[in-house]
C-alpha positions in Angstrom: -31.4 -11.4 -1.1 -31.7 -14.6 -3.3 -34.4 -13.1 -5.3 -32.3 -9.9 -5.8 -29.3 -11.8 -6.9 -31.3 -13.9 -9.2 -32.8 -10.7 -10.8 -29.3 -9.7 -11.8 -29.1 -12.4 -14.4 -25.7 -13.7 -13.4 -24.0 -10.2 -13.1 -23.9 -10.6 -9.2 -22.9 -13.6 -7.5 -22.8 -14.4 -3.7 -20.0 -16.3 -1.9 -20.6 -17.5 1.6 -17.3 -17.3 3.5 -16.7 -18.8 6.9 -17.1 -16.7 10.1 -13.3 -16.2 10.4 -11.2 -16.7 7.3 -8.6 -14.1 6.9 -6.9 -16.0 4.1 -10.0 -15.5 1.9 -10.3 -11.7 2.8 -8.2 -9.5 0.3 -8.1 -6.7 2.9 -5.9 -9.0 5.0 -3.3 -8.8 2.2 -3.4 -5.1 2.3 -3.0 -4.9 6.0 -0.2 -7.6 5.9 1.7 -5.4 3.4 1.3 -2.3 5.4 2.1 -3.8 8.9 4.6 -6.3 8.0 6.3 -5.2 4.9 6.3 -1.4 5.4 5.4 0.0 8.8 6.7 -3.0 10.9 10.3 -2.5 9.4 10.5 1.0 10.7 10.9 2.6 14.1 8.0 4.7 15.4 8.3 7.2 18.2 4.6 8.0 18.8 1.0 7.8 17.5 1.3 10.7 15.2 4.4 9.2 13.4 2.7 5.8 13.3 -0.4 7.2 11.8 1.7 9.0 9.2 3.6 6.0 8.3 0.4 3.9 7.8 -1.2 6.5 5.6 2.1 6.8 3.7 2.0 3.0 3.1 -1.6 2.9 2.1 -1.0 5.8 -0.3 2.1 3.9 -1.8 -0.2 1.0 -2.5 -2.7 3.3 -4.2 0.0 4.4 -6.5 1.1 0.8 -7.2 -2.0 -1.1 -8.4 0.2 -3.9 -9.7 1.0 -4.8 -6.2 -2.7 -4.9 -5.0 -3.5 -6.9 -8.2 -0.8 -9.5 -7.2 -2.7 -10.0 -3.9 -5.4 -11.6 -6.1 -3.1 -14.1 -7.5 -3.1 -16.2 -4.3 -4.8 -19.4 -4.7 -7.2 -18.8 -1.7 -8.6 -15.7 -3.5 -9.5 -17.4 -6.7 -13.1 -17.2 -5.9 -13.1 -13.4 -6.5 -11.6 -13.7 -10.2 -13.8 -16.5 -11.3 
């Protein structure tokens, strides 16, 4: 792996993260937005409705890239944008 990364002449960098580090994982920001800010604020009557609301929340984020970009403003995610 190190040889391959070296062959990319700086275009690819590896970052070794701790085994459990949700604050360093941008996916956690997406799920926090979906679970806490969207679906968690509604009532759900069954699995199908839950699935529909989660998919709707993810599609909403897909159409609002400025929200996703804002996740990367967190200081813990600075390693991604350096």
